[in-house]
C-alpha positions in Angstrom: -87.3 49.1 -26.9 -85.6 48.4 -30.0 -84.9 45.2 -29.5 -88.6 44.5 -28.5 -89.6 46.0 -31.7 -88.0 43.7 -33.4 -88.3 40.7 -31.6 -92.0 39.0 -31.5 -91.4 37.0 -28.7 -90.8 39.4 -25.6 -94.0 41.0 -27.0 -95.7 38.0 -26.5 -94.0 37.5 -23.3 -95.0 40.9 -21.9 -98.7 40.4 -22.9 -98.7 36.9 -21.3 -97.5 38.5 -17.9 -100.0 41.0 -18.4 -102.5 38.9 -19.0 -101.4 36.4 -15.7 -101.3 39.7 -13.6 -104.7 40.5 -14.8 -106.3 37.7 -14.4 -105.3 37.3 -10.7 -103.0 34.5 -11.1 -100.0 36.5 -10.5 -100.9 38.5 -7.6 -98.6 41.4 -6.0 -95.6 40.5 -4.3 -95.5 36.8 -6.4 -91.7 36.0 -7.7 -91.5 35.5 -11.4 -89.1 32.7 -12.5 -85.8 33.8 -13.4 -84.6 35.0 -17.0 -82.7 31.6 -17.4 -86.2 29.7 -16.3 -88.3 31.6 -18.7 -86.0 31.8 -21.3 -85.9 27.8 -21.4 -89.7 27.5 -20.7 -90.5 29.5 -23.8 -87.4 28.4 -25.9 -86.3 31.7 -26.1 -83.1 33.8 -25.7 -82.3 34.8 -22.0 -81.7 38.5 -23.7 -85.3 38.3 -24.9 -86.6 37.6 -21.9 -84.4 40.2 -20.1 -85.6 42.5 -22.4 -89.5 41.6 -22.1 -89.0 42.0 -17.7 -87.2 45.3 -18.3 -90.2 46.6 -20.2 -92.5 45.3 -17.6 -90.6 47.1 -14.9 -90.6 50.4 -17.4 -94.3 50.2 -17.2 -94.9 49.3 -13.5 -95.9 46.2 -13.8 -93.1 44.2 -12.0 -89.8 45.6 -9.2 -86.3 44.4 -9.7 -83.7 44.3 -6.7 -80.4 43.3 -7.6 -79.8 39.4 -6.8 -83.7 38.6 -6.7 -85.6 37.8 -9.1 -88.9 40.2 -10.5 -91.9 40.1 -8.2 -95.0 41.7 -9.4 -95.7 45.1 -8.3 -98.2 46.7 -5.5 -101.4 47.4 -6.7 -101.9 45.4 -9.5 -104.2 42.4 -10.0 -107.7 41.4 -11.0 -109.1 44.1 -14.0 -112.3 45.2 -12.3 -115.4 45.5 -15.3 -116.6 48.7 -15.2 -120.2 48.5 -13.5 -122.9 52.1 -14.5 -123.2 53.6 -11.4 -126.7 55.3 -10.4 -127.4 58.5 -10.3 -123.8 59.6 -11.3 -123.3 62.6 -13.7 -123.0 61.6 -17.4 -119.4 63.6 -18.4 -119.9 66.8 -19.2 -119.2 68.8 -22.7 -118.7 72.4 -22.1 -121.2 75.1 -24.1 -119.0 76.1 -26.7 -118.8 71.9 -27.9 -122.8 71.8 -27.6 -123.1 74.7 -30.3 -120.5 73.0 -31.6 -122.5 69.9 -32.3 -125.8 72.0 -33.0 -124.2 74.1 -36.0 -125.3 72.0 -39.6 -122.7 69.6 -40.6 -121.5 70.4 -44.5 -123.1 68.1 -47.1 -120.2 66.4 -49.0 -121.2 66.2 -52.5 -119.5 63.2 -54.7 -117.2 64.9 -57.6 -118.7 65.9 -60.6 -117.6 64.3 -64.2 -118.6 67.1 -66.4 -117.8 70.7 -64.8 -118.5 71.1 -60.9 -119.0 75.0 -59.9 -118.1 74.4 -56.7 -117.0 78.2 -55.6 -113.7 78.2 -53.6 -111.6 76.2 -55.8 -109.0 76.7 -57.9 -107.0 75.6 -61.1 -104.3 73.0 -59.7 -102.6 73.9 -63.3 -102.3 77.7 -62.3 -100.4 76.8 -58.7 -96.7 78.2 -59.6 -95.4 75.1 -58.4 -91.5 76.0 -60.1 -91.8 79.7 -58.0 -93.3 78.2 -54.7 -90.5 75.3 -55.1 -87.3 77.6 -54.9 -88.8 79.4 -52.3 -89.8 76.7 -50.5 -86.8 75.1 -51.1 -84.6 78.5 -50.2 -86.8 78.7 -46.6 -85.8 74.7 -45.9 -82.0 75.4 -46.4 -81.6 78.5 -44.1 -81.1 76.6 -40.9 -80.9 77.9 -37.8 -78.6 77.2 -35.2 -81.8 75.8 -33.1 -84.7 75.2 -34.0 -87.2 76.7 -31.8 -90.9 78.3 -31.3 -91.3 81.2 -33.7 -93.6 84.6 -33.1 -97.1 84.0 -32.6 -97.8 86.7 -34.9 -95.7 85.7 -37.3 -92.5 85.7 -39.1 -90.7 89.3 -39.2 -90.1 88.8 -42.9 -93.6 87.9 -43.7 -95.0 90.4 -42.3 -92.8 93.2 -43.5 -93.7 91.9 -46.9 -96.8 92.1 -46.5 -97.3 95.1 -45.3 -95.6 97.0 -48.4 -97.5 94.8 -50.5 -100.9 95.4 -49.0 -99.9 99.6 -49.2 -98.9 98.9 -53.6 -102.2 96.4 -53.8 -104.7 97.7 -51.6 -103.7 101.3 -50.1 -103.6 100.0 -46.8 -101.3 101.9 -44.3 -100.9 99.9 -41.6 -97.0 98.8 -39.5 -95.8 95.2 -39.6 -96.9 94.8 -36.0 -100.5 95.3 -36.7 -100.4 92.1 -39.0 -100.9 88.5 -37.4 -100.3 85.6 -39.6 -103.3 82.9 -39.4 -104.1 79.7 -40.8 -106.2 80.7 -43.1 -109.0 84.1 -42.7 -111.4 81.2 -40.9 -108.7 80.9 -37.9 -108.9 84.9 -38.1 -112.4 85.1 -38.0 -112.1 82.2 -34.6 -109.9 84.6 -33.3 -112.0 87.9 -33.8 -115.1 86.0 -32.5 -113.2 84.1 -29.7 -112.3 88.1 -28.5 -114.5 90.1 -28.9 -117.9 88.6 -28.3 -119.1 87.1 -25.2 -122.2 84.7 -25.3 -125.0 86.4 -25.8 -123.4 89.3 -27.6 -125.2 90.5 -30.9 -123.7 90.3 -34.1 -124.2 91.7 -37.5 -124.2 89.3 -40.4 -124.9 89.7 -44.1 -128.1 87.5 -45.1 -127.1 86.0 -47.4 -123.6 85.7 -46.3 -120.6 83.6 -45.7 -121.9 80.2 -43.6 -118.5 79.2 -42.1 -118.6 83.4 -40.4 -121.4 82.9 -39.0 -120.6 79.5 -37.7 -117.9 81.0 -36.2 -119.4 83.8 -34.2 -122.5 81.9 -33.3 -120.0 79.0 -32.1 -118.6 81.4 -29.2 -122.3 82.3 -28.5 -123.1 85.2 -30.3 -126.6 86.2 -31.1 -126.8 86.4 -35.1 -128.2 89.5 -36.4 -129.1 88.8 -40.2 -129.3 92.2 -41.8 -130.1 92.2 -46.0 -128.1 93.0 -48.9 -129.0 93.9 -52.2 -126.6 95.5 -55.3 -125.4 98.0 -53.3 -124.1 95.6 -50.5 -125.4 95.3 -46.5 -128.6 98.0 -46.2 -127.2 100.2 -43.5 -130.5 102.4 -43.3 -131.3 100.6 -39.6 -127.8 98.9 -38.4 -129.1 97.6 -34.8 -126.9 97.8 -31.7 -124.7 94.6 -31.9 -120.4 94.1 -30.9 -119.2 93.5 -34.2 -120.1 93.7 -37.9 -119.1 90.7 -41.0 -119.2 92.6 -44.0 -117.5 91.6 -47.7 -117.6 95.1 -48.9 -115.5 94.3 -52.2 -117.6 91.4 -53.4 -120.4 90.6 -51.1 -120.2 87.1 -50.4 -122.5 85.3 -52.5 -124.2 88.1 -54.3 -121.5 90.0 -55.2 -122.8 93.5 -55.1 -120.0 96.3 -54.0 -120.5 98.5 -50.9 -121.9 101.2 -52.2 -119.3 105.0 -51.0 -122.7 106.2 -49.2 -123.5 102.7 -47.3 -119.4 102.2 -46.4 -119.7 106.0 -44.8 -122.9 104.6 -43.1 -121.2 101.7 -41.9 -118.1 103.4 -39.9 -120.6 105.7 -38.8 -123.0 102.9 -37.0 -119.3 101.5 -35.9 -118.3 104.9 -34.3 -121.2 105.6 -32.4 -122.0 102.1 -31.4 -117.9 101.0 -30.3 -117.9 98.4 -32.6 -115.5 96.3 -34.4 -116.0 95.8 -38.3 -114.5 92.3 -39.7 -113.7 93.3 -43.4 -113.3 90.1 -45.0 -111.5 90.5 -48.2 -111.6 87.4 -49.6 -111.0 87.3 -53.4 -110.1 91.1 -53.6 -107.2 90.4 -55.9 -109.8 89.8 -58.9 -111.7 92.6 -60.5 -112.8 92.9 -64.3 -114.9 95.0 -65.0 -114.4 97.9 -61.9 -111.7 99.8 -60.7 -109.9 98.8 -57.1 -112.3 99.3 -53.9 -110.4 100.5 -51.4 -110.7 98.4 -48.1 -112.8 100.0 -45.0 -109.8 99.3 -43.2 -108.0 102.6 -44.9 -110.9 104.7 -43.5 -110.9 104.1 -39.9 -107.9 101.7 -39.0 -108.7 101.6 -35.0 -112.3 100.1 -35.8 -112.1 97.9 -38.8 -110.3 94.4 -38.6 -108.8 93.4 -42.0 -109.0 89.7 -43.1 -106.8 88.3 -46.2 -105.9 84.8 -47.7 -103.7 83.5 -50.2 -106.2 80.6 -50.7 -107.9 82.5 -53.9 -104.4 83.2 -55.3 -102.0 80.7 -54.1 -104.0 77.1 -53.1 -106.6 77.0 -50.4 -104.6 74.0 -48.9 -101.6 76.3 -48.1 -103.9 77.4 -45.0 -102.3 80.9 -45.0 -103.8 84.1 -44.3 -103.3 87.0 -42.2 -105.1 89.8 -40.2 -104.4 93.5 -40.0 -105.7 94.6 -36.4 -105.9 98.2 -34.8 -102.4 98.7 -32.9 -104.2 98.1 -29.8 -105.7 94.6 -30.3 -102.2 93.4 -31.5 -100.8 92.0 -27.8 -104.1 90.2 -27.4 -104.7 88.6 -30.4 -100.9 87.4 -30.6 -101.7 85.7 -27.2 -104.8 83.8 -28.4 -102.7 82.5 -31.2 -99.9 81.9 -29.6 -102.3 79.5 -27.1 -104.4 78.1 -30.2 -101.5 76.8 -32.2 -98.3 78.5 -31.3 -98.1 79.7 -34.8 -98.6 79.0 -38.5 -96.2 76.7 -39.9 -92.9 78.7 -40.3 -91.5 77.4 -43.7 -94.7 78.3 -45.7 -94.1 81.5 -44.3 -90.7 82.2 -44.9 -91.7 80.7 -48.5 -94.5 83.5 -48.9 -92.0 86.0 -47.8 -89.7 84.9 -50.3 -92.3 85.0 -53.1 -93.5 88.5 -51.7 -90.2 89.8 -51.3 -88.8 88.7 -55.4 -91.9 90.0 -57.0 -93.3 86.5 -57.9 -96.5 86.6 -56.2 -97.7 89.9 -57.7 -96.5 88.4 -61.4 -98.3 85.2 -60.2 -101.6 87.4 -59.6 -101.4 89.2 -62.3 -101.4 86.2 -64.1 -104.2 84.2 -62.6 -106.4 87.7 -62.7 -106.1 87.3 -66.5 -106.7 83.7 -66.3 -110.0 83.7 -64.7 -110.6 86.9 -66.5 -110.8 84.4 -69.7 -113.3 82.2 -67.8 -115.3 84.4 -66.7 -115.8 85.2 -70.4 -116.2 82.2 -71.3 -118.8 81.0 -68.7 -120.8 84.2 -69.1 -120.7 83.6 -73.5 -121.9 80.1 -72.6 -124.8 81.2 -70.3 -125.6 83.9 -72.9 -125.8 81.7 -75.7 -127.0 78.6 -74.2 -129.7 79.8 -71.6 -130.1 83.6 -72.9 -133.2 85.0 -71.1 -133.7 82.0 -68.8 -131.0 83.6 -66.6 -130.3 86.3 -64.7 -126.5 87.0 -63.6 -125.9 88.8 -60.7 -122.2 89.6 -59.3 -120.2 89.1 -62.2 -117.9 92.4 -61.8 -115.1 91.1 -60.0 -114.2 87.7 -57.9 -114.1 84.1 -58.8 -118.0 83.6 -58.7 -121.2 85.0 -59.7 -125.2 83.8 -59.3 -127.1 82.6 -61.4 -131.0 83.6 -60.9 -132.9 80.8 -62.7 -135.8 83.0 -64.1 -139.1 81.3 -64.1 -137.9 78.5 -61.7 -139.2 78.4 -58.2 -136.4 78.1 -55.2 -138.4 74.8 -54.0 -137.6 73.2 -56.9 -133.7 73.6 -56.4 -133.3 70.2 -55.1 -134.5 68.9 -57.9 -132.5 71.0 -60.4 -129.7 69.8 -58.7 -130.1 65.7 -58.5 -130.8 66.4 -62.3 -127.4 68.0 -63.2 -125.6 66.0 -60.3 -127.1 62.8 -62.9 -125.6 64.3 -66.0 -122.4 65.3 -64.7 -122.8 69.0 -63.4 -122.1 70.1 -59.4 -124.8 72.8 -59.1 -125.2 74.6 -55.5 -127.7 76.8 -54.0 -127.6 81.0 -52.9 -130.8 79.7 -50.3 -128.8 77.6 -47.6 -126.6 81.0 -47.2 -129.9 83.0 -46.0 -131.1 83.3 -42.7 -133.2 80.5 -41.8 -135.6 82.6 -39.8 -135.5 84.9 -43.0 -137.5 84.8 -46.0 -135.6 83.1 -49.0 -135.7 84.1 -52.5 -138.7 82.9 -54.6 -136.6 82.2 -57.5 -134.1 79.4 -58.2 -130.4 80.6 -58.1 -126.8 79.2 -57.6 -123.0 79.9 -57.0 -121.3 79.5 -59.9 -117.8 79.2 -59.6 -115.4 79.3 -62.5 -111.4 79.5 -61.6 -111.2 75.3 -61.1 -112.4 74.8 -64.4 -111.4 75.4 -68.2 -112.8 76.2 -71.0 -114.1 73.2 -72.3 -115.4 72.1 -69.1 -117.0 75.1 -68.7 -119.0 75.3 -72.5 -119.8 71.7 -71.5 -121.1 72.0 -68.0 -123.3 75.1 -68.8 -124.8 73.0 -72.2 -126.1 70.1 -69.8 -126.9 72.5 -67.4 -129.1 73.7 -70.1 -130.3 70.4 -71.0 -131.6 70.1 -67.5 -133.5 73.4 -67.0 -135.2 72.6 -70.3 -136.8 69.8 -68.5 -137.6 71.9 -65.4 -138.7 75.5 -67.2 
């Protein structure tokens, strides 16, 4: 094989012999010239021809017996041209694949040169490069005698470190065995969908809400039951029968409300009455600005709530590291589903995160970026107040890494024109309206999600100034 990789003549000999066989010039059982004769004919070395013949034997084109010339293997000949067969059934795609194809494709917008207010992006300057490099180097150098697949639930040291961290940071009391490490919270949602829903099962989803969660549940055949939200989060006064409910109680996505204590009790009572599971997505629970920490739903009913967390909003969305805290009775099935999906999340990254957590570097980093993002939030709110004043109404700014700016006096149907005009001056805007259920009424007023964690103070101010000029033309 090494010879073939280095010798283009051998590759050409192989291609020529294959062509002769496929065209019918060489038939099954025909003898090829000896390696000596072929080498003389091609002006190649006998070693090269021998290597080419050996490769053709390995691929099943030729057979060689000791002391005899190579012959064409049986069953080979002219390659037929495929002809469509009338009445043949089309190649099959599963119902799951058909549902995936029916989902709306995400629109990719070009980068904004002044300010891109896209939610979910972090500043590259905030990433703890030195701490992560030290942790990753330590993980890589900690070589074991054998390289083998790991526990599908996750590295034991990481799960133990997360157990301790979740108790300190979020008040979650769980065992390490209840934690499943996943490739970002999105994989966690996909596992929940596959394990908890059958085709035709209803699921409760916030309206508006996180579209990738809705798509994960819909892809397995679940039927969305949109439930409206307001300033106090999901409205629980008339929850329908469903197999599960997906909620973002600490910072509702995208409107930013915090689920009130009364509604938390009502949601948990609904789950107890119906036997449904609650999936609690605590996607940016580390960021609290004007309010005290909100206890997760999981702390009130660990048997009914599956808690989903991620480091995408603290370290980087590129790492694809997340985790689920699942009821103890669900641990075996989640572990087996994870095994079948991808065996396990990459081990070096798990070990590095475990090292950051155990050393305290992760929490020091969280405190640092919490302060930096609070400063970005303050800059953005001040710029909006100075440049737009009463033209905007802010919602959901008390926690998280984004809030919603409702544009007073601008109708929702004018959002595309505002977005296009903003893009022309270098500002990326992202509307709230696509996050509403398409079968339900949408707000009459234009609204945009403003993410600020990926921008510095200057970009935030210039972005708002450019936005103000755009809105002056559309008001």
